[in-house]
N, C-alpha and C positions, 0 to 999 in steps of 0.2 A: 319315443316321446320325450324322455329326458334329454337334456343337452345343455350347452353353455347358455346362461341367461343372456337375453338380448337387450338389457338395459332398462327393463321395466322395473318400477317399484310399486308397492301397494298404492301409494298416493297417485302416481301417474296413471295407474289402471282406473282409479276412480275419476281422475280428471278427464279420461276418455268418455266417461258417461256424463258427469256433471261439468260440462264445458261451456255453458252459457256464461258470458262475462258478468262479473259482479259489479263492475264499475261503469255501466252504461245506463242511459235512460231509454228504456225500450220504446216509449211512445215517440221518440225522435227517429226511430229506425223502422218500426213495424206499423202496420195497420192493426188496430185492436178489433176483435170480434165481439159484438154485442148481441144478446138475445132480447126479445121483446119484454117489456115491463121489468127490466133489470138494469141498474146503473153500474154494475160491475162487469169488467171484461171477462171473456172466456177463452181467449187465445190470442197469440201473436201471429200475424200473417205477413209473409214476405211481400214487398212491393211487386216483385216479379210474378208472384202467384196471383196477386190482385189483377195485374195487367192481363194475364193469360186466361183467367177464369171467365167462363161464359155466363156472367151474372144474369139472372132472370129478374122479372119485375117484383119478386118476393124479397129482394135485397136492396138496401140503400147503401151506396158507396160514397163516402166522403173523402175527397182527396186533399183537404186542407187540414193543417195541424190543429189539434191532434187527429190524425187520420183514422178512419174507422170503417168497418163493414157491419151493418145492422140487419138482422133478419126481421122482416115485417110480419106482423101477426095478421094473416089474411082471414082469421076466424073472428076478428073483432072482439077478442077476449073470451069467446065461448069455448075454444079448445086450443089454447096457445101452444101446448106441447105438440099436439097433432099438426098444427100449422108449421111449426119449426121442422118437424120430421119430414113433412111433405116438401117443404122448400129445399131442404138439403138433398132429399132423394131425387127430386127433379133435376137439380144441378149436377149431382153425381152421375145420373143417367146420361146427361149430355156429355160429361167428361169421358165416360166410358165409350159412348157411341163415337165420339170424335178422337178417342185415344190421345188425350191432351197431356196426361201426366204419367210419367214412368212409374211412380210409386203406386198408382192404382192398378197398374199391370193389366189394363184392359179387361178387368173382371170385377164382378160384384163380390162383396165379402160380408161377413156376419155383422149384425148391428151391435155397436158399442155405445154404452151410455155416455151422454155428455154430463160428466159427474159434477160439474160446477153449476149446472142449471138448477133453478129453484123448483122446477116442475119436471115430470118425466119427459126426457128428450133423448134422441139418439141419432147416430149417423153410421155409415158403413166404416168398418175398421180401417181399411186401406186408405181411405180419403181423409181420415181424421187429422193426420199430421199436416196436411195442407192448410188446415184452419187453426193449428196450434192447440188442438183439444187435448186435455190431460189424458194420458194413457194409464190403464190399470192392468197389472198382471199379478198372478199368484204363483209362487214357487215352492217346491219341496226340495230340501237337501236330505237325501236318505243316506244312512250310514249303518255300519255294524260295529259292535264292540267285541273284540276277542277276549278269551279268558284271561290273557295277560294285561287287559286294560287298554290295549292299543286300538285305535279307531281306523276304520277304512271307509272311504266314501264311495258311493255309487255315482259315477260320472258318465254322462252320455256324450256321444259324438253326433253332431247334427248331420243330417243327410246332405249330400252334395247338391241336391236340386233346390234347396230352400232359398228364398229370396234374400234373407239377411244372414250373414255369418255362416255360409255353407261350409260344412266339413270341420267346423271348430268345435271345441269341447264346450259342454253345457252343464247346467244343473241337472239333477235327476229328473225332475218334472217341472214344466213351466207352461203357462198358458195365459192368454188374455182373458179378461173377465167380460163375458158377453152381457148385453143390456138387461137380460132377465135372470142373471145369476149373481153369485156372491163369491168371495174368496174361497171359502171352504168347499162349496159345491164345485168350484172350478178345479181345485187340486184333486178332488176325488175323481172327477171325470177324466182329467188329464192323466192321472196316475194309471188308470185302466187303459186309456187310449194310447199312451206313449210307452208305458213300462210294464203293462200286463199285471199290475198290482190290484188285487181284488178290493172291492169297496169296503167290505166288512173289516178287513185288516187295516186299511187306511183310516177309516173312521175311528177305530179303536186306538190306534197308535199315533196318529199325526197330532202335532202340537203347533198352535199358532204362537209365534215367538216375536212378532214385531212387524215393522214396516220400513221400507227405504223410500226416500224421496230425492229426486234430483232433476235437473233441468238440462236437457240435451239439445245440441244443435247438430244436425246431420252433416257429416264431413266427407272426406275423400274416400273412406272405405264403405260408405253407404251407396248402394246401387241406384237409388232413386235421386230425387232432387236434393241439391245441397243447400244447407242453410236453414232448413225447416226447424222450427222450435218445438220440441216435444217435452212437456212436463211429464214426469213418469212417477207412478206410485207402484211399489212392489210389496205385496203382502207375503211375509216370510213364514215358512212352516218347516219344522224338523220332523224327521221320521226315522226312528231307530228300528231297524228291521232285524228279525231273527236271522241267524247265520244261514239257515236253510232256505231263505227266501231270496231269490235272485231276479232282479228286474230284467225283463226281456222286451225288446222292441215289438210293438204291436201294430203301429201304423207305419207310414212311410217317412216319418219325420226324424226318426232316430236310427242311425246306422248300427250302433253297438253300444253296450254299456261296459265300462271298466270298473273294477274294484281297485281303488287306488289308496295308498297310504297318504297320511297328511303331508309327508315330505314330498311325495310325488305330485300331489295337487299344488303345493306351494311352488315347486319348480316349474310346473306347467303354467301357473299363473304368471310368474315372473318371466317366462318365455313368450308371453303374449298369445297363448294357445286357446284362451277362453273367449267366448262371446262376451262383449263388454259388460252387459248388465248382469250376466251370470258371474263374472269376476267380482262384481260388487257384492252380490249375494254371498259368495264364498268368503270374501274378506270379512263381511259382517259375521258370518258363521264362526270364523276362526277367532274373532274378538270375543264373542259370547262364550266360546268354549275354552278361553284362556290360552289360546295358541299364539295370537298376536296380542301383545301386552305393551304397557308403557315402558317396561324395562328392556324390551327387545326391538322396539320400533320407534325411531326418532320422530316420525310424523304422526304419532298415535292420536293426538288431539285433533289435528287437521283432518285425518282420515275419518274420525267419528263425526266431525262436523259436516264433511262432504257427503256422508251417508244419509244425512237427515236435513236436507236443505228445505227452507221455507219456500213453498211454491207461490207464485203470484196470483193464483186463481183459487176460487172457493173449493174446499176439500169435500169429498163425498161423505155421506152418512149411510150406514146400513141399519 
């Protein structure tokens, strides 16, 4: 695992996540997604996606600047959220049946909330990136403290069969937040499912410590469509474990867990061995724990700024 650094810095690792340009006018490049009875956009859609998408009569597509895709409320205001859900589900079903988009992978996925909507609405997780919908995840960084005060972190290695970042290092626990869930319930569920950590222990010890926000554009290392715009929100949790508690893979998404020193994790980060969003989570963890500081990191201010980008769409409330 350790080796010669491959030219990564903490800032360049964050730029791999927060890589949507700051100096463009999005409306000039993308179609904006609108929901019924709402004058604020909810996503940026690539022109190539608009052209390829098998739009139904429940969508209105405007090809003149500013370009837009608007969901039509087929309920006439009686059940706007239900109409939005049905419109997206019908469209996604067609995409799966015709196998139109690589990112959907020819299969259905769990419902994820459209967090910027003013009313309850959702769509399938795999398809959400095609519409630029804000993604939500919840992460745990688990660690132990030795008697001499030294910290060791529990780091997972992703299974080789996963769609994104196969075989790369990862946070201890991570999961997307489903439509009917919240950050705390998500990490409790994922801690058991991915790391065999019992619910009672996690509830007692886990601490909510903040949130990351960034705006990602899928690139060369992404297996699906390139250029998709994904606003991302990550809810952060720390979990100090007793020395006799050892995370163990429970499902087929984690190959193995390593107990790594801070120095080993830093080296693996700068070698580019971590899944990009997990790298951001660990950089933020090291800042909060006084490991990355203004006196030892020249890009300290820019790093902190890039960890908390203002997203262009309405933020969720719990």
